[in-house]
Structures are given as C-alpha cells and as structure tokens.
VEXLUM-148868 format. One record per atom (N, C-alpha, C, CB): atom name; z, y, x. Coordinates in steps of 0.02 Angstrom, whole numbers, plus 50000, padded with zeros to 5 digits. Each point is the difference from the previous one (the first is absolute). Glycine has a CB too. Example, Ala and Ser with C-alpha at 12.3 -4.5 7.8 and 13.67 -1.06 7.14 Angstrom:
VEXLUM-148868
+------+-------+-------+-------+
| name |     Z |     Y |     X |
+------+-------+-------+-------+
|    N | 50390 | 49716 | 50660 |
|   CA | 50000 | 50059 | 49955 |
|    C | 50000 | 50060 | 50045 |
|   CB | 50062 | 49941 | 49905 |
|    N | 49902 | 50112 | 50077 |
|   CA | 50003 | 50059 | 50042 |
|    C | 50037 | 50055 | 49961 |
|   CB | 49892 | 49968 | 50059 |
+------+-------+-------+-------+
This chain:
VEXLUM-148868
+------+-------+-------+-------+
| name |     Z |     Y |     X |
+------+-------+-------+-------+
|    N | 49843 | 50287 | 54145 |
|   CA | 49964 | 50035 | 50020 |
|    C | 49966 | 50071 | 49935 |
|   CB | 49989 | 49877 | 50095 |
|    N | 49987 | 50094 | 49871 |
|   CA | 49968 | 50048 | 49961 |
|    C | 50050 | 50041 | 49965 |
|   CB | 49905 | 49928 | 49990 |
|    N | 50169 | 50021 | 49994 |
|   CA | 50027 | 50063 | 49968 |
|    C | 50028 | 50047 | 50036 |
|   CB | 50016 | 49941 | 49921 |
|    N | 49982 | 50049 | 50151 |
|   CA | 50044 | 50072 | 50046 |
|    C | 49951 | 50039 | 49999 |
|   CB | 50079 | 49956 | 50089 |
|    N | 49852 | 50037 | 49925 |
|   CA | 49941 | 50027 | 49990 |
|    C | 49988 | 50032 | 49947 |
|   CB | 49972 | 49932 | 50057 |
|    N | 50034 | 50051 | 49886 |
|   CA | 50007 | 50042 | 49948 |
|    C | 50037 | 50041 | 49977 |
|   CB | 49960 | 49940 | 49993 |
|    N | 50117 | 50047 | 50035 |
|   CA | 50046 | 50035 | 50001 |
|    C | 50011 | 50058 | 50048 |
|   CB | 50028 | 49906 | 49953 |
|    N | 49947 | 50088 | 50113 |
|   CA | 49958 | 50029 | 50046 |
|    C | 49959 | 50071 | 49968 |
|   CB | 49990 | 49870 | 50053 |
|    N | 49970 | 50124 | 49915 |
|   CA | 49938 | 50029 | 49960 |
|    C | 50015 | 50030 | 49937 |
|   CB | 49932 | 49918 | 50047 |
|    N | 50134 | 50062 | 49941 |
|   CA | 50033 | 50021 | 49939 |
|    C | 49957 | 50007 | 49940 |
|   CB | 50076 | 50055 | 50072 |
|    N | 49902 | 49869 | 49909 |
|   CA | 49952 | 49955 | 49969 |
|    C | 50060 | 49980 | 49959 |
|   CB | 49894 | 49960 | 50088 |
|    N | 50097 | 50034 | 49842 |
|   CA | 50034 | 49984 | 49949 |
|    C | 50005 | 49918 | 50005 |
|   CB | 49963 | 50112 | 49933 |
|    N | 50099 | 49846 | 50045 |
|   CA | 49995 | 49923 | 50030 |
|    C | 49951 | 49951 | 49945 |
|   CB | 50139 | 50011 | 50059 |
|    N | 49856 | 49953 | 49967 |
|   CA | 49946 | 49951 | 49943 |
|    C | 50013 | 49999 | 49937 |
|   CB | 49985 | 49927 | 50073 |
|    N | 50112 | 50053 | 49903 |
|   CA | 50023 | 50030 | 49944 |
|    C | 49972 | 50055 | 49955 |
|   CB | 50076 | 49961 | 50062 |
|    N | 49941 | 50096 | 49974 |
|   CA | 49984 | 50068 | 49987 |
|    C | 49916 | 50001 | 49985 |
|   CB | 50109 | 50047 | 50082 |
|    N | 49859 | 49936 | 49953 |
|   CA | 49917 | 49999 | 50003 |
|    C | 49990 | 49965 | 49916 |
|   CB | 49970 | 49971 | 50165 |
|    N | 50046 | 49979 | 49837 |
|   CA | 49996 | 49948 | 49953 |
|    C | 50020 | 50023 | 49925 |
|   CB | 50026 | 49922 | 50101 |
|    N | 50015 | 50140 | 49898 |
|   CA | 50046 | 50016 | 49941 |
|    C | 49941 | 50058 | 49996 |
|   CB | 50157 | 49963 | 50014 |
|    N | 49834 | 50086 | 50026 |
|   CA | 49951 | 50041 | 50007 |
|    C | 49921 | 49976 | 49961 |
|   CB | 50078 | 50031 | 50115 |
|    N | 49913 | 49907 | 49904 |
|   CA | 49908 | 49979 | 49974 |
|    C | 50030 | 49986 | 49924 |
|   CB | 49916 | 49920 | 50124 |
|    N | 50136 | 50036 | 49859 |
|   CA | 50025 | 49967 | 49937 |
|    C | 49995 | 50078 | 49965 |
|   CB | 50094 | 49875 | 50039 |
|    N | 49941 | 50179 | 49979 |
|   CA | 50016 | 50058 | 49958 |
|    C | 49928 | 50031 | 49965 |
|   CB | 50112 | 50027 | 50085 |
|    N | 49857 | 49949 | 49980 |
|   CA | 49909 | 50038 | 49979 |
|    C | 49945 | 49948 | 49961 |
|   CB | 50003 | 50073 | 50128 |
|    N | 50052 | 49889 | 49853 |
|   CA | 49961 | 49941 | 49964 |
|    C | 49955 | 49940 | 50033 |
|   CB | 49999 | 50094 | 49926 |
|    N | 50018 | 49905 | 50139 |
|   CA | 49973 | 49950 | 50041 |
|    C | 50010 | 49930 | 49968 |
|   CB | 50023 | 50074 | 50100 |
|    N | 49931 | 49882 | 49895 |
|   CA | 50020 | 49933 | 49981 |
|    C | 49981 | 49946 | 50075 |
|   CB | 49971 | 50033 | 49846 |
|    N | 50086 | 49928 | 50151 |
|   CA | 50001 | 49953 | 50063 |
|    C | 49981 | 49923 | 49973 |
|   CB | 50102 | 50077 | 50066 |
|    N | 49852 | 49915 | 49959 |
|   CA | 49968 | 49947 | 49993 |
|    C | 50004 | 49928 | 50066 |
|   CB | 49929 | 50105 | 49923 |
|    N | 50102 | 49843 | 50033 |
|   CA | 49998 | 49956 | 50082 |
|    C | 49950 | 49925 | 49964 |
|   CB | 50168 | 50042 | 50078 |
|    N | 49794 | 49953 | 49989 |
|   CA | 49970 | 49950 | 49988 |
|    C | 50026 | 49941 | 50022 |
|   CB | 49922 | 50066 | 49995 |
|    N | 50030 | 49892 | 49936 |
|   CA | 50055 | 49914 | 49994 |
|    C | 49974 | 49955 | 50046 |
|   CB | 50022 | 49993 | 49871 |
|    N | 49891 | 50025 | 50145 |
|   CA | 49991 | 49963 | 50050 |
|    C | 50034 | 49994 | 50067 |
|   CB | 49917 | 50016 | 49940 |
|    N | 50084 | 50062 | 50099 |
|   CA | 50049 | 49994 | 50042 |
|    C | 50072 | 49998 | 49997 |
|   CB | 49919 | 50035 | 50033 |
|    N | 50113 | 49959 | 49912 |
|   CA | 50065 | 49988 | 49993 |
|    C | 49995 | 49907 | 50011 |
|   CB | 50036 | 50128 | 49908 |
|    N | 49925 | 49830 | 50063 |
|   CA | 49998 | 49951 | 49981 |
|    C | 49993 | 50001 | 50076 |
|   CB | 49967 | 49975 | 49868 |
|    N | 49978 | 50041 | 50184 |
|   CA | 50008 | 49975 | 50072 |
|    C | 50043 | 50020 | 50045 |
|   CB | 49909 | 49986 | 49985 |
|    N | 50132 | 50056 | 49982 |
|   CA | 50042 | 50003 | 50046 |
|    C | 50053 | 49970 | 49994 |
|   CB | 49957 | 50080 | 50020 |
|    N | 50068 | 49886 | 49923 |
|   CA | 50043 | 49949 | 49976 |
|    C | 50049 | 50050 | 49972 |
|   CB | 49979 | 49894 | 50083 |
|    N | 50004 | 50157 | 49902 |
|   CA | 50075 | 50048 | 49942 |
|    C | 49990 | 49975 | 49933 |
|   CB | 50004 | 50130 | 50054 |
|    N | 50050 | 49900 | 49902 |
|   CA | 49996 | 50005 | 49950 |
|    C | 50008 | 50061 | 49952 |
|   CB | 50018 | 49901 | 50042 |
|    N | 49968 | 50104 | 49906 |
|   CA | 50005 | 50074 | 49964 |
|    C | 50069 | 50044 | 50003 |
|   CB | 49918 | 49946 | 49920 |
|    N | 50132 | 50010 | 50097 |
|   CA | 50061 | 50013 | 49999 |
|    C | 50007 | 50028 | 50063 |
|   CB | 50034 | 49919 | 49922 |
|    N | 49928 | 50068 | 50121 |
|   CA | 50021 | 50029 | 50072 |
|    C | 49973 | 50065 | 50009 |
|   CB | 50001 | 49890 | 50053 |
|    N | 49976 | 50150 | 49908 |
|   CA | 49971 | 50066 | 49991 |
|    C | 50054 | 50036 | 49980 |
|   CB | 49890 | 49971 | 49972 |
|    N | 50102 | 50106 | 50041 |
|   CA | 50027 | 50064 | 49980 |
|    C | 49997 | 49998 | 49902 |
|   CB | 49946 | 50072 | 50142 |
|    N | 50100 | 49953 | 49827 |
|   CA | 49980 | 49994 | 49940 |
|    C | 49948 | 50061 | 49980 |
|   CB | 50113 | 49935 | 49978 |
|    N | 49879 | 50112 | 50086 |
|   CA | 49943 | 50045 | 49979 |
|    C | 49934 | 49971 | 49988 |
|   CB | 50057 | 50078 | 50060 |
|    N | 49925 | 49860 | 49967 |
|   CA | 49950 | 49985 | 49984 |
|    C | 49970 | 49970 | 49925 |
|   CB | 50025 | 49999 | 50120 |
|    N | 49919 | 50036 | 49850 |
|   CA | 49987 | 50028 | 49921 |
|    C | 49951 | 49922 | 50000 |
|   CB | 49996 | 50181 | 49982 |
|    N | 49985 | 49796 | 50054 |
|   CA | 49944 | 49942 | 49973 |
|    C | 49990 | 49954 | 50051 |
|   CB | 49935 | 50075 | 49930 |
|    N | 50076 | 49868 | 50082 |
|   CA | 49971 | 49915 | 50014 |
|    C | 49955 | 49985 | 49979 |
|   CB | 50077 | 49961 | 50000 |
|    N | 49834 | 50054 | 50055 |
|   CA | 49949 | 49993 | 49948 |
|    C | 49963 | 49966 | 50084 |
|   CB | 50001 | 50121 | 49859 |
|    N | 49949 | 49832 | 50111 |
|   CA | 49943 | 49987 | 50031 |
|    C | 49953 | 50048 | 50022 |
|   CB | 50020 | 49916 | 49946 |
|    N | 49923 | 50076 | 50093 |
|   CA | 49939 | 50040 | 50017 |
|    C | 49975 | 50038 | 49938 |
|   CB | 49969 | 49915 | 50089 |
|    N | 50003 | 50040 | 49861 |
|   CA | 49959 | 50005 | 49939 |
|    C | 50047 | 50053 | 49956 |
|   CB | 49940 | 49868 | 50006 |
|    N | 50106 | 50118 | 50000 |
|   CA | 50048 | 50046 | 49955 |
|    C | 50021 | 50061 | 50039 |
|   CB | 50047 | 49899 | 49937 |
|    N | 49965 | 50127 | 50119 |
|   CA | 50019 | 50030 | 50052 |
|    C | 49910 | 50041 | 49983 |
|   CB | 50118 | 49904 | 50096 |
|    N | 49840 | 50081 | 49921 |
|   CA | 49930 | 50054 | 49988 |
|    C | 50016 | 50012 | 49926 |
|   CB | 49892 | 49950 | 50086 |
|    N | 50109 | 50015 | 49870 |
|   CA | 50001 | 50048 | 49928 |
|    C | 50050 | 50053 | 49981 |
|   CB | 49958 | 49903 | 49962 |
|    N | 50087 | 50091 | 50076 |
|   CA | 50059 | 50040 | 50005 |
|    C | 49961 | 50054 | 50038 |
|   CB | 50108 | 49911 | 50001 |
|    N | 49874 | 50099 | 50059 |
|   CA | 49975 | 50032 | 50040 |
|    C | 49935 | 50039 | 49973 |
|   CB | 50059 | 49921 | 50078 |
|    N | 49909 | 50047 | 49915 |
|   CA | 49930 | 50027 | 49965 |
|    C | 50028 | 50071 | 49944 |
|   CB | 49929 | 49848 | 49998 |
|    N | 50132 | 50143 | 49969 |
|   CA | 50020 | 50048 | 49951 |
|    C | 50039 | 50061 | 50049 |
|   CB | 50014 | 49901 | 49888 |
|    N | 49998 | 50091 | 50176 |
|   CA | 50053 | 50042 | 50020 |
|    C | 49947 | 50059 | 50043 |
|   CB | 50118 | 49895 | 50008 |
|    N | 49929 | 50147 | 49985 |
|   CA | 49952 | 50074 | 50036 |
|    C | 50014 | 50001 | 50083 |
|   CB | 50022 | 50093 | 49880 |
|    N | 50032 | 49855 | 50148 |
|   CA | 50021 | 50002 | 50090 |
|    C | 49996 | 49942 | 49991 |
|   CB | 50080 | 50089 | 50050 |
|    N | 49902 | 49865 | 50004 |
|   CA | 50028 | 49923 | 49999 |
|    C | 49973 | 50001 | 50074 |
|   CB | 49991 | 49930 | 49861 |
|    N | 50092 | 50029 | 50165 |
|   CA | 50005 | 49961 | 50061 |
|    C | 50024 | 49936 | 49988 |
|   CB | 50016 | 50095 | 50061 |
|    N | 49934 | 49859 | 50005 |
|   CA | 50017 | 49939 | 50004 |
|    C | 50009 | 49995 | 50070 |
|   CB | 49944 | 49960 | 49899 |
|    N | 50134 | 50012 | 50100 |
|   CA | 50029 | 50009 | 50053 |
|    C | 50014 | 49901 | 50034 |
|   CB | 50059 | 50154 | 49943 |
|    N | 49918 | 49840 | 50093 |
|   CA | 50024 | 49908 | 50008 |
|    C | 50037 | 50012 | 50062 |
|   CB | 49890 | 49915 | 49952 |
+------+-------+-------+-------+
C-alpha cells in the first residue's frame, strides 16, 4: 500500500531516498537492543546501515550531529 501511495504521489522509492540520504552524509544507526528483542541479526539489515549500537553509543554519536532523528 505504501509503495503504491508513494508512486501515486511521485515520491522517490525507499531505496532512492536511502541513496539520497547517504549522498548527503546521513549515517544510519541500528539499535542493538531492539535488534535483540526482535530476534534479528546484523546480517538481516541493509548494507547502508553504518553502525550497530546501544543507547549509550547512539547518544554519543547523536550529540555530535547537527540533525538527529530517532525512529522506533
């Protein structure tokens, strides 16, 4: 449904948006606590993920960032 809505609104696809974000220097951080809770492994993630980290590491990284988005 989301893919169809995005197409209808002429929005870039998720892979296109990820590529654009990476080109702008965005770093993707995956939460290791959430990964564990969901029974996932690092190899389950897209290669564009830059860092697998817990909350303390994430907060240290986010503190140095100009913009920070936390999405759960």
